[in-house]
TIMI-2910 file (N, C-alpha, C, CB; in pm, 1 decimal, decimal comma, always signed):
<rs>
+----------+----------+----------+----------+----------+----------+----------+----------+----------+----------+----------+----------+------+
!      n_x !      n_y !      n_z !     ca_x !     ca_y !     ca_z !      c_x !      c_y !      c_z !     cb_x !     cb_y !     cb_z ! resn !
+----------+----------+----------+----------+----------+----------+----------+----------+----------+----------+----------+----------+------+
!  +1040,5 !   +688,4 !   +910,0 !  +1004,7 !   +831,7 !   +904,8 !   +920,6 !   +865,6 !   +976,3 !   +969,2 !   +877,5 !   +799,9 !  Unk !
!   +936,2 !  +1008,0 !  +1020,7 !   +815,8 !  +1062,4 !  +1068,9 !   +700,8 !  +1144,0 !  +1062,8 !   +834,4 !  +1085,8 !  +1120,4 !  Unk !
!   +626,1 !  +1114,9 !  +1089,0 !   +510,5 !  +1158,6 !  +1068,1 !   +532,1 !  +1334,3 !  +1002,7 !   +428,5 !  +1135,2 !  +1215,6 !  Unk !
!   +597,1 !  +1415,0 !  +1072,4 !   +649,9 !  +1541,5 !  +1053,5 !   +692,5 !  +1539,3 !   +902,0 !   +768,8 !  +1572,8 !  +1156,8 !  Unk !
!   +780,9 !  +1426,8 !   +852,3 !   +802,1 !  +1467,5 !   +789,2 !   +722,4 !  +1440,5 !   +636,7 !   +903,4 !  +1457,0 !   +820,2 !  Unk !
!   +655,1 !  +1351,3 !   +715,6 !   +603,4 !  +1355,5 !   +569,9 !   +489,4 !  +1526,5 !   +590,1 !   +490,0 !  +1162,4 !   +525,0 !  Unk !
!   +443,6 !  +1522,9 !   +664,4 !   +399,5 !  +1663,4 !   +662,2 !   +453,0 !  +1768,3 !   +593,5 !   +400,5 !  +1704,8 !   +768,9 !  Unk !
!   +584,6 !  +1777,7 !   +592,5 !   +694,8 !  +1869,6 !   +564,1 !   +684,7 !  +1851,8 !   +417,9 !   +844,1 !  +1836,0 !   +633,1 !  Unk !
!   +725,4 !  +1718,5 !   +409,6 !   +714,4 !  +1658,5 !   +248,1 !   +613,9 !  +1732,5 !   +106,6 !   +643,5 !  +1498,9 !   +272,8 !  Unk !
!   +480,4 !  +1637,7 !   +224,9 !   +330,9 !  +1698,1 !   +125,3 !   +351,6 !  +1872,3 !   +126,0 !   +133,4 !  +1649,6 !   +227,3 !  Unk !
!   +397,5 !  +1924,7 !   +222,0 !   +363,4 !  +2077,8 !   +207,0 !   +504,5 !  +2122,3 !   +110,3 !   +350,1 !  +2172,1 !   +385,6 !  Unk !
!   +629,9 !  +2092,2 !   +106,1 !   +695,7 !  +2112,3 !    -23,0 !   +689,9 !  +2035,0 !   -143,8 !   +808,6 !  +2114,9 !     -2,2 !  Unk !
!   +584,4 !  +1923,6 !   -164,7 !   +562,3 !  +1865,4 !   -305,7 !   +457,3 !  +2029,1 !   -354,5 !   +455,5 !  +1663,9 !   -302,7 !  Unk !
!   +326,5 !  +2030,9 !   -293,7 !   +254,8 !  +2118,3 !   -365,4 !   +295,3 !  +2229,2 !   -382,6 !   +154,6 !  +2132,1 !   -329,9 !  Unk !
!   +411,6 !  +2309,4 !   -254,9 !   +478,1 !  +2422,2 !   -328,3 !   +536,1 !  +2367,6 !   -407,2 !   +559,8 !  +2510,0 !   -268,1 !  Unk !
!   +599,0 !  +2305,4 !   -446,4 !   +671,1 !  +2295,7 !   -590,8 !   +578,2 !  +2198,6 !   -682,6 !   +838,8 !  +2226,0 !   -577,0 !  Unk !
!   +508,1 !  +2196,8 !   -701,8 !   +420,7 !  +2100,0 !   -821,8 !   +242,4 !  +2173,1 !   -816,2 !   +419,5 !  +1878,1 !   -755,2 !  Unk !
!   +245,3 !  +2205,7 !   -694,5 !    +94,4 !  +2304,8 !   -708,1 !    +35,2 !  +2165,2 !   -642,8 !    +14,0 !  +2374,4 !   -908,1 !  Unk !
!    -98,5 !  +2226,9 !   -602,9 !   -151,5 !  +2201,0 !   -476,5 !   -273,8 !  +2113,9 !   -586,0 !   -196,1 !  +2357,2 !   -354,0 !  Unk !
!   -271,4 !  +2172,3 !   -666,7 !   -416,8 !  +2039,1 !   -724,3 !   -293,8 !  +1941,2 !   -798,1 !   -590,3 !  +2120,1 !   -895,4 !  Unk !
!   -237,0 !  +1939,0 !   -886,5 !   -180,0 !  +1849,3 !   -953,8 !   -148,2 !  +1741,9 !   -774,5 !    -28,9 !  +1928,4 !  -1070,0 !  Unk !
!    -80,7 !  +1779,2 !   -688,6 !    -60,8 !  +1702,5 !   -594,4 !   -201,8 !  +1601,4 !   -546,9 !     -7,5 !  +1796,5 !   -492,0 !  Unk !
!   -275,8 !  +1697,9 !   -583,4 !   -381,7 !  +1660,2 !   -492,9 !   -489,6 !  +1538,1 !   -561,0 !   -463,0 !  +1803,7 !   -456,3 !  Unk !
!   -435,9 !  +1560,6 !   -734,0 !   -458,0 !  +1463,7 !   -816,6 !   -433,0 !  +1354,5 !   -801,9 !   -423,2 !  +1477,9 !   -899,7 !  Unk !
!   -345,4 !  +1386,7 !   -773,7 !   -208,9 !  +1214,9 !   -788,8 !   -282,0 !  +1161,9 !   -687,5 !    +14,3 !  +1220,0 !   -736,9 !  Unk !
!   -297,0 !  +1233,2 !   -565,8 !   -317,5 !  +1137,1 !   -464,2 !   -467,8 !  +1119,6 !   -417,3 !   -231,9 !  +1175,3 !   -349,8 !  Unk !
!   -495,3 !  +1215,6 !   -488,9 !   -654,5 !  +1144,0 !   -478,5 !   -682,6 !   +976,1 !   -603,6 !   -792,3 !  +1311,8 !   -549,1 !  Unk !
!   -655,6 !   +963,6 !   -677,2 !   -559,3 !   +879,5 !   -758,2 !   -499,4 !   +760,6 !   -677,6 !   -441,3 !   +969,5 !   -810,2 !  Unk !
!   -453,0 !   +769,5 !   -566,8 !   -407,7 !   +676,4 !   -490,3 !   -501,4 !   +526,4 !   -450,6 !   -376,6 !   +756,9 !   -377,9 !  Unk !
!   -488,0 !   +420,3 !   -478,5 !   -515,8 !   +312,6 !   -445,3 !   -414,2 !   +231,2 !   -352,8 !   -544,3 !   +260,8 !   -553,4 !  Unk !
!   -448,7 !   +114,9 !   -345,5 !   -421,8 !    +31,5 !   -275,5 !   -268,5 !    -38,1 !   -333,5 !   -546,0 !    -49,9 !   -267,9 !  Unk !
!   -238,6 !    -13,2 !   -417,0 !   -112,7 !    -80,7 !   -535,2 !     +5,8 !    +57,3 !   -519,8 !   -194,1 !   -100,9 !   -758,7 !  Unk !
!    -67,1 !   +202,7 !   -517,8 !    +50,6 !   +317,7 !   -532,3 !     +1,2 !   +356,0 !   -382,0 !    +40,3 !   +461,3 !   -681,3 !  Unk !
!    -62,9 !   +351,6 !   -281,1 !    -52,0 !   +439,4 !   -156,3 !    +94,2 !   +393,2 !   -129,5 !   -172,1 !   +409,7 !    -22,2 !  Unk !
!   +150,9 !   +306,1 !   -124,9 !   +313,9 !   +307,4 !    -52,5 !   +393,5 !   +368,7 !    -62,7 !   +389,5 !   +231,8 !    -63,5 !  Unk !
!   +372,7 !   +391,0 !   -193,8 !   +475,5 !   +443,5 !   -309,5 !   +444,9 !   +563,3 !   -270,8 !   +457,8 !   +411,2 !   -477,3 !  Unk !
!   +305,1 !   +668,1 !   -259,5 !   +342,9 !   +770,3 !   -206,6 !   +374,1 !   +858,0 !   -103,8 !   +313,2 !   +794,0 !   -233,0 !  Unk !
!   +376,1 !   +748,7 !    -33,6 !   +362,2 !   +705,6 !   +148,5 !   +550,4 !   +782,5 !   +126,7 !   +328,7 !   +441,6 !   +222,7 !  Unk !
!   +630,6 !   +723,8 !    +64,6 !   +763,1 !   +717,7 !    +23,0 !   +814,1 !   +830,3 !    -62,5 !   +780,5 !   +599,8 !    -43,2 !  Unk !
!   +721,1 !   +876,7 !   -148,7 !   +753,0 !   +994,6 !   -213,0 !   +754,1 !  +1147,6 !   -150,6 !   +670,4 !   +990,9 !   -311,0 !  Unk !
!   +624,9 !  +1123,3 !    -35,4 !   +589,7 !  +1261,1 !    +44,9 !   +723,0 !  +1276,8 !   +113,7 !   +449,7 !  +1254,4 !   +163,5 !  Unk !
!   +736,5 !  +1163,8 !   +199,3 !   +839,9 !  +1143,1 !   +312,0 !   +942,9 !  +1200,1 !   +277,9 !   +876,2 !  +1012,2 !   +347,7 !  Unk !
!  +1010,6 !  +1073,4 !   +179,8 !  +1190,2 !  +1077,1 !   +139,3 !  +1186,9 !  +1140,2 !    +35,2 !  +1281,4 !   +935,3 !   +106,3 !  Unk !
!  +1155,5 !  +1149,2 !    -83,4 !  +1162,8 !  +1251,5 !   -192,0 !  +1157,8 !  +1388,0 !   -121,5 !  +1041,3 !  +1235,7 !   -300,7 !  Unk !
!  +1053,0 !  +1426,1 !    -74,1 !   +985,1 !  +1545,6 !   -105,4 !  +1020,1 !  +1625,4 !    +97,0 !   +772,1 !  +1496,5 !   -176,7 !  Unk !
!   +986,5 !  +1530,6 !   +176,1 !  +1021,4 !  +1579,0 !   +305,8 !  +1170,0 !  +1549,7 !   +305,3 !   +939,0 !  +1509,9 !   +427,5 !  Unk !
!  +1291,1 !  +1444,2 !   +310,2 !  +1420,1 !  +1457,4 !   +353,2 !  +1473,3 !  +1502,4 !   +258,3 !  +1483,2 !  +1356,0 !   +399,2 !  Unk !
!  +1434,9 !  +1485,5 !   +113,6 !  +1527,1 !  +1597,8 !    +56,1 !  +1505,9 !  +1723,7 !    -12,0 !  +1593,3 !  +1549,7 !    -21,3 !  Unk !
!  +1406,2 !  +1715,6 !   -104,8 !  +1329,4 !  +1807,7 !   -140,9 !  +1349,7 !  +1953,0 !    -27,1 !  +1183,2 !  +1734,7 !   -147,1 !  Unk !
!  +1322,5 !  +1920,6 !   +101,5 !  +1300,8 !  +2027,1 !   +240,4 !  +1454,2 !  +2071,8 !   +220,5 !  +1254,0 !  +1941,6 !   +431,0 !  Unk !
!  +1507,9 !  +2008,9 !   +269,0 !  +1653,1 !  +1989,4 !   +292,5 !  +1644,1 !  +2184,0 !   +260,7 !  +1763,6 !  +1847,5 !   +159,3 !  Unk !
!  +1774,3 !  +2242,3 !   +359,9 !  +1798,4 !  +2376,1 !   +310,4 !  +1911,0 !  +2442,6 !   +218,5 !  +1803,8 !  +2435,8 !   +410,6 !  Unk !
!  +1922,1 !  +2291,7 !   +142,2 !  +2101,3 !  +2332,0 !   +135,1 !  +2123,4 !  +2383,8 !    -64,9 !  +2236,0 !  +2118,9 !   +190,4 !  Unk !
!  +1965,9 !  +2391,8 !   -111,0 !  +1929,2 !  +2461,9 !   -217,1 !  +1791,0 !  +2474,7 !   -257,0 !  +1991,5 !  +2417,8 !   -309,4 !  Unk !
!  +1785,6 !  +2573,7 !   -312,1 !  +1631,2 !  +2622,4 !   -321,0 !  +1585,2 !  +2572,5 !   -397,1 !  +1592,5 !  +2743,3 !   -342,9 !  Unk !
!  +1449,4 !  +2543,6 !   -456,8 !  +1337,8 !  +2495,0 !   -510,8 !  +1395,2 !  +2480,4 !   -655,9 !  +1206,8 !  +2587,7 !   -488,7 !  Unk !
!  +1405,8 !  +2640,9 !   -672,9 !  +1408,5 !  +2635,4 !   -839,7 !  +1560,3 !  +2614,4 !   -880,6 !  +1347,1 !  +2790,7 !   -916,9 !  Unk !
!  +1708,3 !  +2537,4 !   -761,8 !  +1811,8 !  +2533,2 !   -845,9 !  +1753,5 !  +2324,1 !   -866,2 !  +2004,0 !  +2603,0 !   -755,0 !  Unk !
!  +1680,2 !  +2299,7 !   -699,5 !  +1666,8 !  +2175,0 !   -750,4 !  +1577,0 !  +2156,0 !   -842,3 !  +1646,6 !  +2095,1 !   -665,8 !  Unk !
!  +1446,9 !  +2226,0 !   -906,5 !  +1388,1 !  +2224,9 !  -1011,6 !  +1489,0 !  +2228,6 !  -1150,3 !  +1297,1 !  +2331,7 !   -995,8 !  Unk !
!  +1616,1 !  +2276,0 !  -1112,2 !  +1652,1 !  +2277,3 !  -1254,6 !  +1707,6 !  +2113,1 !  -1263,8 !  +1778,8 !  +2410,9 !  -1295,8 !  Unk !
!  +1743,3 !  +2043,4 !  -1136,3 !  +1858,2 !  +1936,2 !  -1169,1 !  +1762,4 !  +1886,8 !  -1202,2 !  +1964,0 !  +1861,6 !  -1076,9 !  Unk !
!  +1683,8 !  +1891,1 !  -1160,6 !  +1555,5 !  +1741,3 !  -1187,6 !  +1540,8 !  +1751,5 !  -1320,0 !  +1373,5 !  +1747,4 !  -1110,9 !  Unk !
!  +1490,2 !  +1836,8 !  -1423,9 !  +1473,6 !  +1888,8 !  -1531,2 !  +1654,3 !  +1794,7 !  -1635,8 !  +1456,8 !  +2092,3 !  -1490,0 !  Unk !
!  +1739,4 !  +1832,6 !  -1542,8 !  +1852,1 !  +1777,6 !  -1635,2 !  +1854,9 !  +1671,7 !  -1611,2 !  +1979,3 !  +1820,9 !  -1632,1 !  Unk !
!  +1811,9 !  +1543,6 !  -1465,0 !  +1863,1 !  +1428,3 !  -1501,1 !  +1736,7 !  +1328,3 !  -1557,1 !  +1944,0 !  +1373,5 !  -1376,6 !  Unk !
!  +1594,9 !  +1397,5 !  -1521,0 !  +1504,4 !  +1374,7 !  -1623,1 !  +1525,3 !  +1336,0 !  -1745,2 !  +1448,3 !  +1459,4 !  -1638,2 !  Unk !
!  +1615,8 !  +1463,0 !  -1790,0 !  +1596,2 !  +1418,2 !  -1958,9 !  +1740,6 !  +1365,4 !  -1982,0 !  +1553,0 !  +1566,0 !  -2086,0 !  Unk !
!  +1825,2 !  +1318,7 !  -1898,3 !  +1945,2 !  +1193,4 !  -1888,4 !  +1879,5 !  +1053,0 !  -1876,1 !  +2049,7 !  +1210,6 !  -1743,4 !  Unk !
!  +1759,3 !  +1106,6 !  -1834,6 !  +1731,4 !   +950,9 !  -1782,0 !  +1634,6 !   +891,9 !  -1927,8 !  +1617,6 !   +947,7 !  -1595,1 !  Unk !
!  +1563,1 !   +988,3 !  -1963,3 !  +1451,2 !   +967,7 !  -2061,3 !  +1300,5 !   +921,4 !  -1989,3 !  +1504,3 !   +848,1 !  -2167,9 !  Unk !
!  +1324,3 !  +1013,0 !  -1936,4 !  +1167,5 !   +971,3 !  -1824,4 !  +1084,0 !  +1118,4 !  -1908,1 !  +1199,1 !   +998,9 !  -1560,8 !  Unk !
!   +993,0 !  +1113,8 !  -1984,9 !   +923,0 !  +1214,9 !  -2038,1 !   +788,6 !  +1245,9 !  -1984,2 !   +914,6 !  +1192,0 !  -2164,2 !  Unk !
!   +716,4 !  +1132,2 !  -1918,9 !   +608,3 !  +1230,9 !  -1798,6 !   +642,4 !  +1274,1 !  -1673,3 !   +486,6 !  +1160,7 !  -1751,2 !  Unk !
!   +752,1 !  +1214,8 !  -1626,2 !   +792,1 !  +1269,0 !  -1519,5 !   +839,7 !  +1446,3 !  -1544,7 !   +907,2 !  +1168,4 !  -1471,6 !  Unk !
!   +896,3 !  +1416,2 !  -1701,5 !   +997,1 !  +1577,2 !  -1736,4 !   +919,4 !  +1668,2 !  -1727,7 !  +1069,7 !  +1608,7 !  -1887,4 !  Unk !
!   +781,1 !  +1639,8 !  -1816,0 !   +683,4 !  +1717,2 !  -1845,0 !   +590,0 !  +1754,0 !  -1715,5 !   +613,8 !  +1651,9 !  -1952,5 !  Unk !
!   +612,9 !  +1750,6 !  -1635,9 !   +557,9 !  +1736,8 !  -1463,5 !   +652,1 !  +1848,3 !  -1421,2 !   +591,1 !  +1560,5 !  -1360,4 !  Unk !
!   +756,5 !  +1801,8 !  -1423,2 !   +869,5 !  +1913,1 !  -1368,9 !   +925,6 !  +2014,3 !  -1464,6 !   +997,4 !  +1840,8 !  -1316,6 !  Unk !
!   +884,7 !  +1961,5 !  -1587,9 !   +908,9 !  +2119,2 !  -1659,3 !   +803,2 !  +2250,6 !  -1587,6 !   +859,2 !  +2104,0 !  -1854,4 !  Unk !
!   +684,6 !  +2166,8 !  -1590,1 !   +589,8 !  +2258,9 !  -1570,4 !   +660,7 !  +2301,3 !  -1444,6 !   +434,9 !  +2210,6 !  -1565,6 !  Unk !
!   +648,1 !  +2263,6 !  -1329,2 !   +729,8 !  +2267,2 !  -1099,2 !   +816,0 !  +2415,2 !  -1199,7 !   +930,0 !  +2026,0 !   -982,9 !  Unk !
!   +927,0 !  +2347,0 !  -1284,8 !  +1030,9 !  +2491,2 !  -1304,2 !   +996,9 !  +2593,7 !  -1341,7 !  +1128,4 !  +2491,1 !  -1385,6 !  Unk !
!   +856,6 !  +2622,7 !  -1388,6 !   +868,0 !  +2721,4 !  -1499,4 !   +786,7 !  +2767,4 !  -1363,3 !   +810,5 !  +2709,1 !  -1685,6 !  Unk !
!   +705,6 !  +2726,9 !  -1312,4 !   +628,9 !  +2788,1 !  -1167,9 !   +726,4 !  +2779,7 !  -1096,4 !   +500,0 !  +2713,4 !  -1093,4 !  Unk !
!   +880,4 !  +2813,9 !  -1081,0 !   +968,6 !  +2819,4 !   -951,4 !  +1054,8 !  +2880,0 !  -1038,7 !  +1020,6 !  +2679,7 !   -859,0 !  Unk !
!  +1008,6 !  +2976,1 !  -1133,0 !  +1089,8 !  +3057,1 !  -1201,4 !  +1228,1 !  +3041,0 !  -1281,7 !  +1105,5 !  +3129,0 !  -1124,1 !  Unk !
!  +1202,4 !  +2934,9 !  -1370,1 !  +1263,7 !  +2873,0 !  -1377,1 !  +1257,5 !  +2908,4 !  -1594,1 !  +1222,1 !  +2741,1 !  -1274,0 !  Unk !
!  +1342,3 !  +2965,3 !  -1640,0 !  +1258,9 !  +3046,9 !  -1758,5 !  +1248,3 !  +2997,2 !  -1899,6 !  +1318,8 !  +3181,4 !  -1778,8 !  Unk !
!  +1213,5 !  +2977,4 !  -1980,3 !  +1206,6 !  +2867,3 !  -2048,0 !  +1305,7 !  +2908,6 !  -2128,6 !  +1081,1 !  +2824,7 !  -2104,8 !  Unk !
!  +1424,7 !  +3005,9 !  -2161,3 !  +1522,7 !  +2992,0 !  -2242,5 !  +1592,8 !  +2891,6 !  -2126,9 !  +1597,4 !  +3137,6 !  -2299,5 !  Unk !
!  +1593,0 !  +2922,6 !  -1973,3 !  +1686,0 !  +2811,5 !  -1887,1 !  +1644,8 !  +2717,8 !  -1896,0 !  +1708,3 !  +2815,0 !  -1755,8 !  Unk !
!  +1550,2 !  +2630,9 !  -1957,5 !  +1479,3 !  +2471,7 !  -1962,8 !  +1564,5 !  +2497,1 !  -2177,6 !  +1192,9 !  +2458,8 !  -1918,2 !  Unk !
!  +1566,6 !  +2570,6 !  -2199,8 !  +1638,2 !  +2498,9 !  -2357,8 !  +1784,8 !  +2457,0 !  -2319,5 !  +1654,2 !  +2631,9 !  -2512,0 !  Unk !
!  +1860,9 !  +2596,8 !  -2210,6 !  +2002,1 !  +2605,3 !  -2206,6 !  +2012,6 !  +2459,2 !  -2170,0 !  +2071,5 !  +2719,1 !  -2103,4 !  Unk !
!  +1982,4 !  +2346,0 !  -2062,0 !  +1913,5 !  +2266,5 !  -1993,6 !  +1968,9 !  +2164,4 !  -2073,5 !  +1766,8 !  +2286,7 !  -1978,2 !  Unk !
!  +1896,4 !  +2148,3 !  -2186,8 !  +1877,8 !  +2107,4 !  -2250,7 !  +1988,0 !  +2025,0 !  -2389,2 !  +1805,4 !  +2184,7 !  -2247,3 !  Unk !
!  +2006,7 !  +2152,2 !  -2382,4 !  +2131,1 !  +2238,1 !  -2481,8 !  +2317,2 !  +2056,1 !  -2432,0 !  +2181,6 !  +2529,1 !  -2340,2 !  Unk !
!  +2263,1 !  +2144,8 !  -2290,6 !  +2412,8 !  +2092,7 !  -2207,1 !  +2368,6 !  +1926,3 !  -2183,9 !  +2447,9 !  +2194,9 !  -2013,7 !  Unk !
!  +2221,7 !  +1895,0 !  -2186,4 !  +2206,1 !  +1756,8 !  -2123,6 !  +2259,9 !  +1662,7 !  -2283,7 !  +2004,6 !  +1724,0 !  -2053,3 !  Unk !
!  +2234,2 !  +1769,2 !  -2400,0 !  +2282,4 !  +1670,2 !  -2536,0 !  +2406,1 !  +1658,2 !  -2531,3 !  +2255,2 !  +1720,0 !  -2683,8 !  Unk !
!  +2460,7 !  +1740,1 !  -2455,1 !  +2663,0 !  +1716,3 !  -2460,6 !  +2694,2 !  +1643,2 !  -2378,8 !  +2774,8 !  +1839,8 !  -2426,0 !  Unk !
!  +2628,9 !  +1585,1 !  -2270,7 !  +2672,0 !  +1539,8 !  -2201,5 !  +2581,2 !  +1339,9 !  -2211,7 !  +2662,3 !  +1656,3 !  -2082,5 !  Unk !
!  +2453,4 !  +1372,7 !  -2238,3 !  +2422,6 !  +1231,0 !  -2233,5 !  +2383,4 !  +1206,5 !  -2340,7 !  +2337,1 !  +1184,1 !  -2144,7 !  Unk !
!  +2378,7 !  +1304,9 !  -2440,7 !  +2325,7 !  +1244,7 !  -2592,0 !  +2240,7 !  +1319,9 !  -2615,2 !  +2267,0 !  +1102,2 !  -2612,2 !  Unk !
!  +2292,6 !  +1345,0 !  -2793,8 !  +2140,0 !  +1382,8 !  -2863,3 !  +2002,3 !  +1365,6 !  -2837,9 !  +2129,2 !  +1335,3 !  -2962,2 !  Unk !
!  +1989,8 !  +1213,8 !  -2874,3 !  +1867,7 !  +1199,5 !  -2836,3 !  +1780,8 !  +1217,8 !  -2719,7 !  +1859,1 !  +1117,7 !  -2857,6 !  Unk !
!  +1844,9 !  +1260,0 !  -2604,3 !  +1825,2 !  +1289,4 !  -2476,3 !  +1757,7 !  +1497,5 !  -2481,5 !  +2006,6 !  +1244,6 !  -2388,5 !  Unk !
!  +1836,7 !  +1538,7 !  -2576,6 !  +1832,5 !  +1653,8 !  -2554,0 !  +1714,0 !  +1662,6 !  -2699,0 !  +1992,7 !  +1733,5 !  -2542,0 !  Unk !
!  +1718,7 !  +1558,1 !  -2783,9 !  +1559,7 !  +1625,4 !  -2842,6 !  +1412,4 !  +1569,2 !  -2812,6 !  +1556,6 !  +1615,7 !  -3001,9 !  Unk !
!  +1473,2 !  +1441,6 !  -2720,1 !  +1317,5 !  +1445,3 !  -2678,9 !  +1290,1 !  +1601,1 !  -2504,3 !  +1277,6 !  +1211,4 !  -2609,2 !  Unk !
!  +1350,5 !  +1586,4 !  -2429,8 !  +1371,0 !  +1682,0 !  -2370,6 !  +1297,3 !  +1803,8 !  -2431,5 !  +1498,4 !  +1688,5 !  -2359,6 !  Unk !
!  +1407,2 !  +1844,5 !  -2492,1 !  +1306,1 !  +1964,5 !  -2619,6 !  +1152,5 !  +1945,9 !  -2674,9 !  +1384,2 !  +1961,2 !  -2780,4 !  Unk !
!  +1115,7 !  +1831,3 !  -2689,1 !  +1019,4 !  +1797,5 !  -2731,1 !   +933,5 !  +1803,2 !  -2633,6 !  +1029,0 !  +1699,6 !  -2787,6 !  Unk !
!   +940,2 !  +1714,7 !  -2507,1 !   +880,2 !  +1743,2 !  -2394,8 !   +844,0 !  +1933,0 !  -2332,8 !   +979,7 !  +1658,9 !  -2304,1 !  Unk !
!   +994,5 !  +1998,7 !  -2386,8 !   +934,1 !  +2160,5 !  -2285,1 !   +862,7 !  +2214,1 !  -2443,0 !  +1118,9 !  +2321,3 !  -2190,5 !  Unk !
!   +880,5 !  +2249,2 !  -2524,8 !   +793,7 !  +2231,7 !  -2608,7 !   +692,8 !  +2230,3 !  -2592,2 !   +801,3 !  +2164,9 !  -2655,7 !  Unk !
!   +612,2 !  +2091,4 !  -2539,0 !   +476,3 !  +2071,0 !  -2582,8 !   +365,4 !  +2197,5 !  -2458,9 !   +441,6 !  +1864,7 !  -2561,4 !  Unk !
!   +518,5 !  +2140,5 !  -2297,3 !   +492,5 !  +2187,4 !  -2191,6 !   +422,8 !  +2346,4 !  -2202,7 !   +616,4 !  +2172,7 !  -2120,6 !  Unk !
!   +551,6 !  +2465,1 !  -2333,8 !   +514,6 !  +2574,6 !  -2338,7 !   +393,2 !  +2584,9 !  -2419,9 !   +610,8 !  +2645,4 !  -2372,8 !  Unk !
!   +426,9 !  +2473,4 !  -2524,7 !   +260,7 !  +2557,9 !  -2576,5 !   +127,7 !  +2515,9 !  -2478,2 !   +202,4 !  +2493,3 !  -2765,3 !  Unk !
!   +143,7 !  +2449,4 !  -2394,5 !    -11,6 !  +2408,2 !  -2307,7 !     +7,1 !  +2516,4 !  -2236,7 !    -38,0 !  +2252,6 !  -2203,3 !  Unk !
!    +85,7 !  +2628,8 !  -2163,2 !    +80,1 !  +2689,0 !  -2123,2 !    +71,6 !  +2816,1 !  -2180,2 !   +131,0 !  +2658,3 !  -2068,4 !  Unk !
!    +85,2 !  +2827,8 !  -2301,5 !    +70,4 !  +3002,1 !  -2368,1 !    -70,8 !  +2995,3 !  -2436,9 !   +211,0 !  +3055,9 !  -2512,8 !  Unk !
!   -104,8 !  +2837,8 !  -2393,2 !   -271,6 !  +2789,9 !  -2455,9 !   -330,1 !  +2862,1 !  -2302,1 !   -318,0 !  +2552,7 !  -2488,1 !  Unk !
!   -300,4 !  +2835,6 !  -2197,5 !   -426,3 !  +2856,1 !  -2108,3 !   -428,1 !  +3022,8 !  -2037,3 !   -418,7 !  +2726,5 !  -1974,0 !  Unk !
+----------+----------+----------+----------+----------+----------+----------+----------+----------+----------+----------+----------+------+
</rs>
C-alpha cells in the first residue's frame, strides 16, 4: 500500500479517535507492534475508514455494534469515545446495545452497556 494511503489513514484515525489518543498509541509502538500499526493506518483507516461511502459518524455506529457483538471491550471503549466525539449520542449508543442484544445475545448487550456507562461516567467527570 502506498505512503499516501498510510498518511490518509493516519489523518482519518486522528480525526475519528482524536490526535492525542493516536499519538499515545503510536508512541507505545515497538518492534512487535510496528508492523501491525502500519497495517492499521494503511488498511483499516486509509483503505476503509477514509472511503467516501459512509460518513465517520455512521462508521462509528457500525464499529460500536460490531465490537459489541464480538465482545471486544477494550476496543469498544475506544470506539464509544470516538462515537461520542463524532456526533453519536448517548441515547443512540444505548439503542445500539439494545439492538445488539436482540441479534448478538443479551450478554453482549449487558457487557456493551457496562462499557458504555463507564465511558459516559468518564466523559461526565472530565
